[in-house]
PASEBA-1860 file (N, C-alpha, C; in nm, 3 decimals):
! residues 201
1> XXXXXXXX> -16.750/-0.629/-10.805/-16.692/-0.472/-10.826/-16.756/-0.455/-10.965 ~ -16.784/-0.340/-10.975/-16.883/-0.288/-11.103/-16.814/-0.163/-11.182 ~ -16.797/-0.152/-11.300/-16.763/-0.053/-11.385/-16.875/-0.018/-11.467 ~ -16.934/0.110/-11.450/-17.015/0.196/-11.546/-16.971/0.261/-11.609 ~ -16.953/0.233/-11.776/-16.926/0.338/-11.859/-17.005/0.398/-11.956 ~ -16.986/0.527/-12.021/-17.065/0.595/-12.118/-16.989/0.629/-12.213 ~ -17.021/0.647/-12.341/-16.978/0.672/-12.463/-17.088/0.743/-12.537 ~ -17.067/0.805/-12.643/-17.136/0.933/-12.734/-17.295/0.838/-12.721
9> XXXXXXXX> -17.293/0.718/-12.780/-17.421/0.657/-12.802/-17.447/0.546/-12.723 ~ -17.336/0.498/-12.661/-17.348/0.356/-12.595/-17.278/0.376/-12.454 ~ -17.379/0.296/-12.361/-17.353/0.294/-12.202/-17.330/0.107/-12.208 ~ -17.225/0.106/-12.093/-17.206/-0.053/-12.081/-17.181/-0.040/-11.916 ~ -17.210/-0.153/-11.859/-17.205/-0.193/-11.707/-17.116/-0.339/-11.733 ~ -17.011/-0.341/-11.646/-16.940/-0.464/-11.638/-16.928/-0.506/-11.530 ~ -16.940/-0.601/-11.465/-16.943/-0.655/-11.326/-16.885/-0.770/-11.315 ~ -16.800/-0.802/-11.242/-16.729/-0.952/-11.193/-16.780/-1.000/-11.091
17> XXXXXXXX> -16.803/-1.127/-11.105/-16.820/-1.211/-11.006/-16.719/-1.331/-10.943 ~ -16.798/-1.440/-10.868/-16.678/-1.546/-10.836/-16.634/-1.621/-10.956 ~ -16.708/-1.657/-11.063/-16.697/-1.737/-11.164/-16.691/-1.678/-11.296 ~ -16.750/-1.537/-11.296/-16.757/-1.492/-11.446/-16.759/-1.334/-11.403 ~ -16.773/-1.289/-11.533/-16.819/-1.142/-11.563/-16.973/-1.124/-11.609 ~ -17.033/-1.024/-11.594/-17.170/-1.001/-11.647/-17.141/-0.858/-11.701 ~ -17.208/-0.875/-11.847/-17.179/-0.736/-11.938/-17.320/-0.684/-11.972 ~ -17.370/-0.572/-11.943/-17.479/-0.512/-12.001/-17.456/-0.382/-12.106
25> XXXXXXXX> -17.497/-0.385/-12.198/-17.485/-0.292/-12.286/-17.608/-0.213/-12.347 ~ -17.588/-0.100/-12.367/-17.739/-0.033/-12.413/-17.672/0.070/-12.548 ~ -17.720/0.051/-12.654/-17.701/0.115/-12.778/-17.798/0.147/-12.854 ~ -17.833/0.293/-12.855/-17.950/0.341/-12.945/-18.077/0.282/-12.877 ~ -18.070/0.297/-12.768/-18.211/0.221/-12.696/-18.215/0.034/-12.707 ~ -18.107/-0.035/-12.774/-18.123/-0.140/-12.777/-18.042/-0.201/-12.655 ~ -18.085/-0.298/-12.560/-18.009/-0.377/-12.467/-17.961/-0.491/-12.494 ~ -17.834/-0.534/-12.434/-17.800/-0.654/-12.462/-17.736/-0.697/-12.327
33> XXXXXXXX> -17.749/-0.831/-12.275/-17.679/-0.863/-12.158/-17.626/-0.990/-12.191 ~ -17.503/-1.035/-12.126/-17.455/-1.156/-12.137/-17.346/-1.188/-12.041 ~ -17.300/-1.320/-12.034/-17.200/-1.335/-11.945/-17.074/-1.415/-12.017 ~ -16.975/-1.382/-11.950/-16.820/-1.454/-11.992/-16.760/-1.492/-11.879 ~ -16.732/-1.625/-11.903/-16.647/-1.725/-11.791/-16.518/-1.694/-11.784 ~ -16.457/-1.689/-11.692/-16.338/-1.695/-11.672/-16.211/-1.783/-11.761 ~ -16.275/-1.905/-11.770/-16.247/-1.975/-11.855/-16.185/-1.919/-12.000 ~ -16.294/-1.834/-12.039/-16.272/-1.774/-12.198/-16.221/-1.651/-12.184
41> XXXXXXXX> -16.162/-1.587/-12.081/-16.086/-1.455/-12.067/-15.958/-1.504/-12.104 ~ -15.890/-1.457/-12.205/-15.743/-1.479/-12.235/-15.681/-1.377/-12.153 ~ -15.539/-1.403/-12.156/-15.471/-1.325/-12.056/-15.407/-1.202/-12.068 ~ -15.409/-1.148/-12.208/-15.363/-0.995/-12.249/-15.468/-0.894/-12.263 ~ -15.419/-0.767/-12.242/-15.513/-0.664/-12.296/-15.426/-0.577/-12.396 ~ -15.509/-0.504/-12.496/-15.439/-0.440/-12.606/-15.499/-0.316/-12.571 ~ -15.405/-0.234/-12.616/-15.434/-0.055/-12.660/-15.460/-0.063/-12.790 ~ -15.618/0.004/-12.781/-15.638/0.023/-12.913/-15.711/0.158/-12.940
49> XXXXXXXX> -15.672/0.206/-13.056/-15.767/0.363/-13.065/-15.819/0.351/-13.202 ~ -15.938/0.394/-13.210/-16.028/0.378/-13.327/-16.076/0.533/-13.369 ~ -16.095/0.547/-13.496/-16.162/0.650/-13.513/-16.243/0.638/-13.654 ~ -16.332/0.758/-13.683/-16.425/0.731/-13.812/-16.376/0.820/-13.905 ~ -16.314/0.762/-14.013/-16.243/0.859/-14.109/-16.343/0.895/-14.207 ~ -16.430/0.820/-14.237/-16.556/0.829/-14.315/-16.604/0.982/-14.263 ~ -16.667/1.012/-14.163/-16.723/1.109/-14.103/-16.645/1.237/-14.105 ~ -16.479/1.180/-14.068/-16.368/1.322/-14.109/-16.389/1.353/-14.245
57> XXXXXXXX> -16.413/1.271/-14.332/-16.384/1.296/-14.481/-16.512/1.372/-14.533 ~ -16.639/1.336/-14.492/-16.775/1.385/-14.519/-16.785/1.507/-14.488 ~ -16.727/1.564/-14.347/-16.688/1.650/-14.296/-16.632/1.770/-14.349 ~ -16.516/1.715/-14.392/-16.425/1.819/-14.474/-16.489/1.857/-14.604 ~ -16.567/1.772/-14.670/-16.628/1.782/-14.799/-16.739/1.904/-14.777 ~ -16.821/1.911/-14.664/-16.907/1.994/-14.645/-16.853/2.143/-14.620 ~ -16.725/2.128/-14.545/-16.658/2.263/-14.511/-16.611/2.305/-14.633 ~ -16.557/2.235/-14.753/-16.510/2.269/-14.873/-16.615/2.331/-14.974
65> XXXXXXXX> -16.729/2.268/-14.958/-16.879/2.320/-15.035/-16.911/2.454/-14.971 ~ -16.898/2.448/-14.849/-16.949/2.598/-14.788/-16.864/2.690/-14.825 ~ -16.717/2.682/-14.817/-16.614/2.777/-14.874/-16.633/2.811/-15.021 ~ -16.682/2.702/-15.106/-16.694/2.733/-15.269/-16.800/2.810/-15.248 ~ -16.922/2.790/-15.206/-17.046/2.874/-15.209/-17.034/3.009/-15.170 ~ -16.968/3.029/-15.057/-16.919/3.150/-15.016/-16.834/3.238/-15.102 ~ -16.738/3.149/-15.177/-16.649/3.250/-15.255/-16.729/3.289/-15.378 ~ -16.791/3.203/-15.444/-16.872/3.245/-15.579/-17.002/3.338/-15.536
73> XXXXXXXX> -17.052/3.335/-15.398/-17.161/3.430/-15.387/-17.120/3.532/-15.356 ~ -17.009/3.553/-15.283/-16.962/3.701/-15.203/-16.814/3.761/-15.284 ~ -16.738/3.655/-15.325/-16.627/3.696/-15.381/-16.643/3.724/-15.528 ~ -16.695/3.618/-15.585/-16.722/3.654/-15.731/-16.839/3.740/-15.770 ~ -16.960/3.736/-15.673/-17.046/3.799/-15.713/-17.184/3.736/-15.777 ~ -17.191/3.606/-15.790/-17.268/3.499/-15.879/-17.402/3.519/-15.775 ~ -17.493/3.586/-15.863/-17.619/3.620/-15.774/-17.701/3.497/-15.798 ~ -17.686/3.386/-15.868/-17.728/3.258/-15.886/-17.740/3.163/-15.779
81> XXXXXXXX> -17.608/3.208/-15.692/-17.582/3.123/-15.536/-17.621/3.164/-15.441 ~ -17.708/3.106/-15.359/-17.786/3.137/-15.225/-17.656/3.144/-15.135 ~ -17.648/3.257/-15.049/-17.572/3.296/-14.978/-17.584/3.212/-14.817 ~ -17.707/3.192/-14.822/-17.726/3.083/-14.707/-17.680/2.947/-14.705 ~ -17.692/2.930/-14.831/-17.637/2.770/-14.854/-17.500/2.765/-14.779 ~ -17.399/2.866/-14.779/-17.280/2.840/-14.732/-17.300/2.826/-14.584 ~ -17.369/2.907/-14.522/-17.404/2.870/-14.373/-17.473/2.733/-14.364 ~ -17.538/2.709/-14.425/-17.603/2.562/-14.380/-17.522/2.461/-14.406
89> XXXXXXXX> -17.414/2.467/-14.516/-17.306/2.363/-14.545/-17.220/2.357/-14.443 ~ -17.177/2.469/-14.385/-17.075/2.492/-14.267/-17.139/2.428/-14.127 ~ -17.258/2.427/-14.118/-17.328/2.394/-13.996/-17.353/2.238/-14.013 ~ -17.381/2.200/-14.114/-17.369/2.057/-14.134/-17.213/1.974/-14.107 ~ -17.142/2.036/-14.167/-16.963/2.027/-14.169/-16.946/1.995/-13.994 ~ -16.974/2.125/-13.959/-16.934/2.121/-13.811/-17.008/2.035/-13.708 ~ -17.140/1.972/-13.758/-17.230/1.860/-13.664/-17.158/1.731/-13.689 ~ -17.098/1.715/-13.815/-17.021/1.586/-13.854/-16.900/1.570/-13.785
97> XXXXXXXX> -16.834/1.703/-13.788/-16.706/1.704/-13.730/-16.719/1.631/-13.576 ~ -16.836/1.725/-13.496/-16.841/1.695/-13.379/-16.880/1.535/-13.346 ~ -16.955/1.491/-13.432/-16.989/1.316/-13.409/-16.852/1.263/-13.441 ~ -16.796/1.283/-13.536/-16.655/1.215/-13.564/-16.548/1.235/-13.437 ~ -16.552/1.341/-13.399/-16.463/1.338/-13.279/-16.506/1.271/-13.171 ~ -16.624/1.283/-13.140/-16.696/1.229/-13.012/-16.714/1.043/-13.065 ~ -16.668/1.000/-13.153/-16.688/0.846/-13.207/-16.559/0.801/-13.188 ~ -16.445/0.892/-13.155/-16.314/0.837/-13.145/-16.303/0.761/-13.028
105> XXXXXXXX> -16.256/0.629/-13.029/-16.239/0.526/-12.924/-16.117/0.516/-12.883 ~ -16.058/0.544/-12.752/-15.955/0.497/-12.689/-15.981/0.379/-12.581 ~ -15.951/0.246/-12.639/-16.007/0.160/-12.547/-15.890/0.047/-12.497 ~ -15.936/-0.052/-12.409/-15.872/-0.175/-12.377/-15.924/-0.266/-12.455 ~ -15.892/-0.358/-12.501/-15.929/-0.482/-12.574/-15.898/-0.591/-12.522 ~ -15.999/-0.677/-12.470/-15.956/-0.797/-12.373/-16.006/-0.898/-12.467 ~ -15.878/-0.998/-12.519/-15.953/-1.095/-12.611/-16.031/-1.212/-12.513 ~ -16.118/-1.267/-12.575/-16.187/-1.404/-12.541/-16.181/-1.487/-12.627
113> XXXXXXXX> -16.219/-1.608/-12.607/-16.216/-1.726/-12.708/-16.305/-1.725/-12.834 ~ -16.309/-1.792/-12.938/-16.362/-1.767/-13.059/-16.348/-1.637/-13.124 ~ -16.233/-1.574/-13.129/-16.198/-1.440/-13.179/-16.298/-1.356/-13.141 ~ -16.344/-1.332/-13.022/-16.388/-1.234/-12.974/-16.330/-1.135/-12.868 ~ -16.404/-1.032/-12.826/-16.329/-0.937/-12.727/-16.421/-0.879/-12.637 ~ -16.369/-0.821/-12.517/-16.425/-0.724/-12.428/-16.403/-0.591/-12.452 ~ -16.479/-0.480/-12.496/-16.426/-0.342/-12.517/-16.431/-0.277/-12.367 ~ -16.336/-0.210/-12.334/-16.339/-0.102/-12.207/-16.300/0.002/-12.227
121> XXXXXXXX> -16.370/0.095/-12.228/-16.335/0.268/-12.257/-16.193/0.303/-12.157 ~ -16.103/0.343/-12.187/-15.989/0.379/-12.098/-16.026/0.478/-12.016 ~ -16.100/0.593/-12.043/-16.120/0.710/-11.962/-16.253/0.703/-11.900 ~ -16.330/0.660/-11.899/-16.466/0.634/-11.856/-16.495/0.535/-11.739 ~ -16.532/0.588/-11.637/-16.534/0.705/-11.581/-16.389/0.792/-11.552 ~ -16.278/0.738/-11.524/-16.156/0.791/-11.533/-16.025/0.669/-11.562 ~ -15.934/0.687/-11.603/-15.823/0.588/-11.615/-15.796/0.492/-11.486 ~ -15.778/0.581/-11.360/-15.738/0.530/-11.244/-15.875/0.414/-11.230
129> XXXXXXXX> -15.979/0.434/-11.221/-16.091/0.333/-11.188/-16.096/0.224/-11.295 ~ -16.062/0.238/-11.406/-16.041/0.167/-11.525/-15.949/0.059/-11.501 ~ -15.842/0.104/-11.496/-15.712/0.019/-11.456/-15.739/-0.074/-11.339 ~ -15.796/-0.015/-11.223/-15.804/-0.077/-11.110/-15.923/-0.187/-11.127 ~ -16.012/-0.175/-11.215/-16.124/-0.277/-11.209/-16.049/-0.387/-11.307 ~ -15.970/-0.351/-11.425/-15.936/-0.459/-11.499/-15.829/-0.556/-11.427 ~ -15.732/-0.471/-11.319/-15.651/-0.541/-11.235/-15.705/-0.657/-11.145 ~ -15.817/-0.617/-11.081/-15.900/-0.679/-10.988/-15.965/-0.784/-11.072
137> XXXXXXXX> -16.028/-0.742/-11.181/-16.083/-0.859/-11.260/-15.963/-0.989/-11.313 ~ -15.850/-0.921/-11.322/-15.765/-1.046/-11.367/-15.738/-1.123/-11.233 ~ -15.734/-1.058/-11.124/-15.688/-1.136/-10.992/-15.821/-1.202/-10.984 ~ -15.943/-1.166/-10.985/-16.014/-1.279/-10.962/-16.044/-1.381/-11.035 ~ -15.997/-1.380/-11.160/-15.996/-1.468/-11.268/-15.897/-1.559/-11.218 ~ -15.778/-1.513/-11.197/-15.678/-1.635/-11.164/-15.710/-1.710/-11.052 ~ -15.760/-1.616/-10.956/-15.788/-1.691/-10.818/-15.896/-1.825/-10.853 ~ -16.003/-1.780/-10.940/-16.108/-1.874/-10.973/-16.026/-1.987/-11.039
145> XXXXXXXX> -15.947/-1.993/-11.132/-15.904/-2.079/-11.237/-15.800/-2.146/-11.140 ~ -15.718/-2.107/-11.059/-15.656/-2.207/-10.974/-15.731/-2.285/-10.879 ~ -15.806/-2.215/-10.800/-15.887/-2.281/-10.692/-15.972/-2.414/-10.775 ~ -16.030/-2.371/-10.906/-16.088/-2.480/-10.982/-16.007/-2.583/-11.052 ~ -15.894/-2.539/-11.115/-15.812/-2.636/-11.202/-15.650/-2.646/-11.150 ~ -15.613/-2.575/-11.038/-15.479/-2.572/-10.991/-15.437/-2.659/-10.885 ~ -15.536/-2.757/-10.819/-15.491/-2.811/-10.700/-15.506/-2.982/-10.734 ~ -15.400/-3.025/-10.678/-15.376/-3.158/-10.705/-15.493/-3.247/-10.606
153> XXXXXXXX> -15.534/-3.349/-10.680/-15.647/-3.418/-10.619/-15.620/-3.553/-10.648 ~ -15.619/-3.652/-10.535/-15.547/-3.804/-10.581/-15.670/-3.876/-10.631 ~ -15.795/-3.817/-10.639/-15.937/-3.887/-10.679/-15.945/-3.883/-10.828 ~ -15.872/-3.769/-10.887/-15.890/-3.720/-11.014/-15.781/-3.799/-11.118 ~ -15.784/-3.806/-11.226/-15.708/-3.876/-11.337/-15.596/-3.772/-11.342 ~ -15.448/-3.829/-11.323/-15.338/-3.773/-11.376/-15.305/-3.705/-11.481 ~ -15.364/-3.718/-11.595/-15.317/-3.677/-11.709/-15.412/-3.568/-11.734 ~ -15.536/-3.589/-11.673/-15.631/-3.454/-11.662/-15.562/-3.328/-11.614
161> XXXXXXXX> -15.530/-3.365/-11.489/-15.463/-3.265/-11.395/-15.353/-3.226/-11.444 ~ -15.255/-3.309/-11.543/-15.143/-3.233/-11.590/-15.196/-3.131/-11.696 ~ -15.265/-3.158/-11.759/-15.350/-3.098/-11.878/-15.379/-2.961/-11.815 ~ -15.448/-2.973/-11.709/-15.516/-2.840/-11.659/-15.422/-2.754/-11.619 ~ -15.275/-2.822/-11.568/-15.160/-2.735/-11.533/-15.083/-2.669/-11.660 ~ -15.101/-2.738/-11.770/-15.043/-2.696/-11.859/-15.138/-2.549/-11.919 ~ -15.264/-2.585/-11.909/-15.354/-2.486/-11.958/-15.342/-2.381/-11.898 ~ -15.304/-2.367/-11.722/-15.304/-2.252/-11.650/-15.176/-2.176/-11.686
169> XXXXXXXX> -15.079/-2.247/-11.711/-14.961/-2.180/-11.751/-14.982/-2.110/-11.880 ~ -15.012/-2.162/-11.983/-15.053/-2.114/-12.098/-15.154/-1.952/-12.108 ~ -15.242/-1.987/-12.021/-15.343/-1.896/-11.971/-15.267/-1.763/-11.895 ~ -15.121/-1.766/-11.849/-15.055/-1.687/-11.755/-15.118/-1.679/-11.631 ~ -15.204/-1.794/-11.548/-15.252/-1.800/-11.428/-15.146/-1.823/-11.356 ~ -15.065/-1.918/-11.387/-14.931/-1.961/-11.314/-14.790/-1.962/-11.395 ~ -14.687/-1.923/-11.313/-14.565/-1.891/-11.373/-14.492/-2.026/-11.411 ~ -14.396/-2.057/-11.494/-14.318/-2.172/-11.528/-14.288/-2.230/-11.397
177> XXXXXXXX> -14.237/-2.149/-11.304/-14.162/-2.232/-11.150/-14.296/-2.274/-11.097 ~ -14.364/-2.230/-11.083/-14.518/-2.277/-11.042/-14.555/-2.411/-11.105 ~ -14.537/-2.380/-11.235/-14.621/-2.540/-11.313/-14.540/-2.637/-11.247 ~ -14.413/-2.616/-11.272/-14.306/-2.722/-11.230/-14.319/-2.781/-11.086 ~ -14.375/-2.686/-11.005/-14.403/-2.719/-10.855/-14.511/-2.798/-10.843 ~ -14.617/-2.747/-10.887/-14.707/-2.820/-10.917/-14.715/-2.960/-10.967 ~ -14.655/-2.965/-11.089/-14.627/-3.110/-11.163/-14.530/-3.201/-11.053 ~ -14.442/-3.129/-10.963/-14.371/-3.179/-10.857/-14.475/-3.236/-10.780
185> XXXXXXXX> -14.565/-3.183/-10.751/-14.646/-3.230/-10.635/-14.753/-3.325/-10.685 ~ -14.789/-3.322/-10.804/-14.859/-3.423/-10.893/-14.788/-3.561/-10.894 ~ -14.691/-3.565/-10.934/-14.597/-3.674/-10.919/-14.574/-3.752/-10.792 ~ -14.568/-3.673/-10.718/-14.559/-3.717/-10.574/-14.670/-3.773/-10.542 ~ -14.769/-3.722/-10.536/-14.927/-3.774/-10.499/-14.948/-3.910/-10.577 ~ -14.902/-3.931/-10.721/-14.923/-4.026/-10.784/-14.807/-4.147/-10.785 ~ -14.723/-4.107/-10.694/-14.615/-4.182/-10.695/-14.513/-4.208/-10.819 ~ -14.503/-4.114/-10.869/-14.429/-4.075/-11.040/-14.284/-4.029/-10.987
193> XXXXXXXX> -14.196/-4.075/-11.037/-14.062/-4.019/-11.020/-14.011/-3.931/-11.129 ~ -14.073/-3.936/-11.216/-14.033/-3.856/-11.361/-14.180/-3.826/-11.422 ~ -14.189/-3.722/-11.476/-14.300/-3.711/-11.575/-14.267/-3.731/-11.690 ~ -14.337/-3.844/-11.760/-14.302/-3.860/-11.903/-14.396/-3.838/-12.037 ~ -14.489/-3.728/-11.970/-14.581/-3.677/-12.079/-14.549/-3.541/-12.119 ~ -14.511/-3.540/-12.258/-14.442/-3.439/-12.300/-14.527/-3.299/-12.329 ~ -14.519/-3.194/-12.338/-14.607/-3.094/-12.369/-14.509/-2.992/-12.439 ~ -14.562/-2.894/-12.519/-14.526/-2.768/-12.561/-14.543/-2.653/-12.492
201> X> -14.426/-2.551/-12.500/-14.443/-2.437/-12.436/-14.554/-2.324/-12.536
END
């Protein structure tokens, strides 16, 4: 499944596969591609809204400058002030305001390991498609992680499988009841009556 997104200066394509997601970005002519494994994707998404306060401030400054020039030239009648400057500063302020408004980002932030994150624009191409993509991506992630780490195998080490189940629970791939059910199956397979390995939730 593929999600194509476009912002003012950035274009990105996110596509998920059986074992990973692939991200392609293009920003001011610079291209970047990278993969993110499902093991690296943390379970939650966060609602983030950002804006460029500096651009808004600079835009306001040029509007004030335009107003001051207009006042001194046409209200006070100061002939040493160029009247055209008022229009020029007004245009500059408007351009900066437009860029500032376009740079506002309304995004979903999906954390991955090493304090990094995947940024997905909430409204590009539309909210419905974005939400559907994220839901299906997490479904594929959970499916892959369960198939890879969530099955009892008598040929593998008991403690390694136990730790895998703890990790799946912490990654919110399986619920706590599902965790204890898998632990029960693991104990049965290895002939254990009670699991004596402690864990922290």
